Backbone bond lengths (Angstrom), bond angles and torsions (degrees), N, CA, C in turn:
res aa  C-N    CA-C-N  psi(-1)  N-CA   C-N-CA  omega(-1)  CA-C   N-CA-C  phi
1 H - - - 1.464 - - 1.546 109.23 -
2 Y 1.337 117.77 -35.79 1.440 122.23 178.47 1.517 113.75 -54.23
3 H 1.349 116.72 -52.07 1.426 121.21 -178.11 1.535 111.75 -66.98
4 R 1.348 117.20 -36.32 1.458 118.16 174.00 1.514 110.04 -61.85
5 G 1.329 118.41 -44.03 1.452 123.02 178.77 1.507 109.81 -57.69
6 L 1.350 117.85 -43.14 1.455 119.00 179.22 1.518 111.09 -62.14
7 T 1.285 116.37 -42.99 1.504 118.91 -178.79 1.514 110.25 -66.29
8 L 1.323 119.07 -43.62 1.418 122.14 178.58 1.554 111.02 -62.95
9 S 1.283 117.20 -42.83 1.432 120.85 175.94 1.525 112.83 -58.45
10 A 1.335 115.78 -45.34 1.453 121.62 -179.83 1.560 109.76 -62.44
11 M 1.283 116.49 -30.15 1.497 120.84 177.68 1.501 111.79 -84.47
12 G 1.347 119.68 -0.10 1.463 121.05 177.04 1.520 110.16 84.13
13 R 1.280 119.10 8.64 1.459 123.42 -177.90 1.554 110.11 -92.63
14 H 1.360 114.69 64.04 1.481 119.81 -167.79 1.530 115.56 -66.26
15 E 1.316 114.73 -31.90 1.504 116.35 177.54 1.542 109.23 -64.34
16 D 1.329 113.60 -46.06 1.484 117.99 -178.64 1.549 109.62 -68.21
17 A 1.367 117.77 -34.21 1.430 120.12 176.43 1.495 112.67 -65.13
18 V 1.361 117.30 -42.38 1.462 118.72 176.48 1.514 111.50 -60.13
19 A 1.306 117.70 -40.75 1.467 123.09 -177.85 1.512 106.74 -65.65
20 A 1.349 121.28 -41.17 1.447 121.14 179.70 1.512 111.50 -68.30
21 F 1.324 117.05 -44.83 1.476 117.69 -179.95 1.560 108.77 -62.86
22 T 1.298 117.85 -41.07 1.453 120.61 179.15 1.525 112.81 -58.94
23 R 1.312 114.81 -40.82 1.512 118.31 -179.73 1.519 109.68 -66.66
24 G 1.372 116.79 -28.03 1.430 118.07 -178.79 1.537 116.57 -81.45
25 V 1.297 114.21 -18.50 1.510 119.72 -174.90 1.565 110.67 -56.13
26 P 1.307 118.58 -47.79 1.544 116.84 -175.22 1.578 110.99 -58.43
27 A 1.306 119.24 -30.60 1.424 120.87 -178.12 1.562 111.49 -71.47
28 Q 1.309 115.88 -33.05 1.497 122.84 -176.25 1.478 110.67 -142.97
29 P 1.311 119.11 65.92 1.474 121.19 -175.48 1.511 116.99 -64.13
30 D 1.363 115.88 -17.60 1.446 121.49 179.08 1.516 114.95 -97.07
31 Y 1.317 116.34 2.46 1.490 122.48 -179.00 1.490 109.09 -79.66
32 P 1.345 119.46 106.74 1.446 123.08 -170.63 1.519 111.71 -65.19
33 M 1.304 120.99 -30.59 1.426 122.78 -170.81 1.538 111.34 -69.51
34 V 1.317 119.03 -28.84 1.480 120.49 178.15 1.562 109.84 -61.47
35 Y 1.357 114.94 -36.67 1.490 120.69 -179.26 1.504 108.75 -74.84
36 W 1.304 118.35 -37.90 1.436 124.58 175.79 1.542 111.89 -57.14
37 E 1.305 112.52 -53.25 1.457 118.39 -179.42 1.517 114.49 -68.89
38 R 1.314 118.26 -38.81 1.430 122.95 -179.40 1.583 106.14 -70.00
39 G 1.339 116.99 -36.15 1.428 119.45 175.21 1.517 113.56 -59.34
40 W 1.278 117.41 -39.19 1.495 123.11 177.89 1.523 109.86 -63.27
41 S 1.333 115.66 -46.29 1.494 119.63 -179.16 1.510 110.82 -65.80
42 L 1.318 117.45 -42.47 1.458 121.22 177.39 1.558 109.97 -61.46
43 E 1.314 115.37 -40.62 1.520 118.70 178.47 1.530 107.23 -63.17
44 A 1.340 118.33 -42.95 1.482 119.20 -178.49 1.522 112.20 -64.29
45 L 1.301 117.81 -24.75 1.489 122.65 176.36 1.535 110.55 -88.28
46 G 1.317 118.15 1.20 1.502 119.94 178.17 1.517 113.33 81.31
47 R 1.304 116.43 9.42 1.483 120.29 -178.50 1.522 108.20 -93.31
48 K 1.319 113.92 69.34 1.507 122.11 -172.47 1.529 114.77 -61.30
49 D 1.351 116.05 -38.31 1.484 119.76 -178.42 1.523 108.52 -65.18
50 E 1.298 117.73 -43.64 1.420 121.34 -179.95 1.544 110.93 -69.04
51 A 1.281 116.09 -37.59 1.527 122.92 175.90 1.504 106.11 -59.57
52 R 1.299 118.39 -51.18 1.457 121.90 -178.08 1.532 110.37 -55.84
53 A 1.307 117.48 -44.70 1.460 121.49 179.91 1.526 110.30 -62.00
54 D 1.269 117.89 -38.73 1.488 120.93 179.16 1.508 108.08 -72.25
55 F 1.293 121.74 -40.55 1.502 120.90 178.60 1.534 108.58 -63.37
56 E 1.341 116.36 -35.45 1.462 119.32 176.85 1.535 110.84 -66.02
57 R 1.318 117.46 -42.08 1.485 123.65 176.17 1.555 109.27 -59.87
58 F 1.320 114.44 -46.36 1.431 117.30 175.60 1.507 112.85 -57.02
59 A 1.297 117.97 -48.76 1.509 122.92 -174.31 1.542 107.31 -65.79
60 S 1.252 118.82 -37.03 1.491 117.87 -179.37 1.494 114.33 -69.85
61 R 1.284 114.75 -22.03 1.507 118.66 -178.28 1.511 112.36 -94.83
62 M 1.362 116.99 -18.19 1.484 120.89 -176.21 1.536 116.23 -60.83
63 P 1.285 118.92 -42.75 1.491 119.36 -179.09 1.535 111.07 -52.88
64 R 1.343 118.27 -49.99 1.425 122.83 -179.77 1.572 109.28 -63.79
65 W 1.329 117.62 -44.54 1.433 121.51 177.26 1.547 112.75 -56.76
66 I 1.315 114.87 -41.83 1.471 119.35 179.20 1.515 109.76 -67.24
67 R 1.358 119.03 -38.76 1.470 119.57 179.27 1.508 109.49 -64.45
68 L 1.348 118.11 -35.54 1.457 121.57 -177.58 1.537 114.31 -81.95
69 R 1.319 115.40 -38.23 1.508 121.79 -173.87 1.485 116.65 -108.02
70 G 1.336 117.91 -13.00 1.402 119.38 -175.37 1.596 114.01 99.52
71 R 1.250 114.09 162.72 1.470 118.57 -177.67 1.512 110.00 -76.91
72 P 1.348 116.54 136.18 1.479 118.39 174.86 1.489 112.07 -66.01
73 D 1.305 117.98 163.39 1.486 121.33 178.22 1.517 108.83 -61.90
74 A 1.310 114.36 158.08 1.488 120.90 -175.05 1.530 113.40 -57.14
75 E 1.308 116.96 -37.87 1.502 119.61 -177.75 1.538 108.39 -69.03
76 R 1.301 118.89 -43.22 1.459 121.64 -178.23 1.558 109.30 -66.53
77 L 1.303 115.10 -42.69 1.486 121.67 -179.39 1.506 110.73 -61.47
78 Q 1.358 117.36 -38.28 1.432 121.76 178.05 1.509 110.59 -69.62
79 M 1.351 117.46 -36.90 1.473 119.68 175.51 1.509 111.28 -61.54
80 Y 1.324 117.30 -41.18 1.467 119.39 179.01 1.523 110.42 -65.34
81 R 1.341 116.12 -44.38 1.456 117.74 178.87 1.485 113.78 -63.26
82 D 1.348 116.39 -38.99 1.499 117.52 177.99 1.509 114.29 -63.49
83 K 1.346 115.85 -38.09 1.456 120.69 178.40 1.572 109.96 -67.26
84 L 1.301 115.00 -43.24 1.471 118.28 178.00 1.508 111.19 -60.93
85 A 1.365 115.64 -38.84 1.479 120.15 -179.85 1.492 111.13 -65.93
86 E 1.354 118.21 -35.73 1.411 123.80 175.85 1.482 113.54 -57.82
87 Y 1.311 116.71 -30.51 1.475 121.35 -179.57 1.567 111.78 -106.28
88 G 1.346 114.81 13.04 1.450 117.29 177.09 1.500 116.46 71.79
89 L 1.336 116.23 22.04 1.493 118.81 -176.48 1.515 111.83 -106.01
90 E 1.290 120.58 1.23 1.487 122.19 -172.62 1.513 110.75 -65.17
91 R 1.320 121.75 -32.01 1.437 119.70 -178.06 1.546 111.26 -85.12
92 K 1.261 119.00 -22.33 1.482 124.20 179.77 1.511 108.46 -75.02
93 Y 1.315 119.08 -39.96 1.422 124.35 -175.83 1.525 112.41 -124.02
94 K 1.324 114.65 115.10 1.469 119.26 179.06 1.521 107.84 -120.58
95 F 1.346 113.15 133.36 1.450 118.29 174.74 1.518 105.86 -156.72
């Protein structure tokens, strides 16, 4: 469902993307990227409160993900930090 959500999001079909990402969450509830991507689609739909909640879910799961998978490259890490700052989450979650 995650890859389907990515494709739908890239096509601008954000409602369908949100539905695909949501269907995938039960299979991998600790996978931070599903929340990151769903957050972007929710934001594109103007659903900022839901997007913020997903970016917070993303941020809460990233430290474990980094321990398991390694640190993302500096550019990607900065992108994550900038988005969290946009929602006032940068101080709550540091990675």
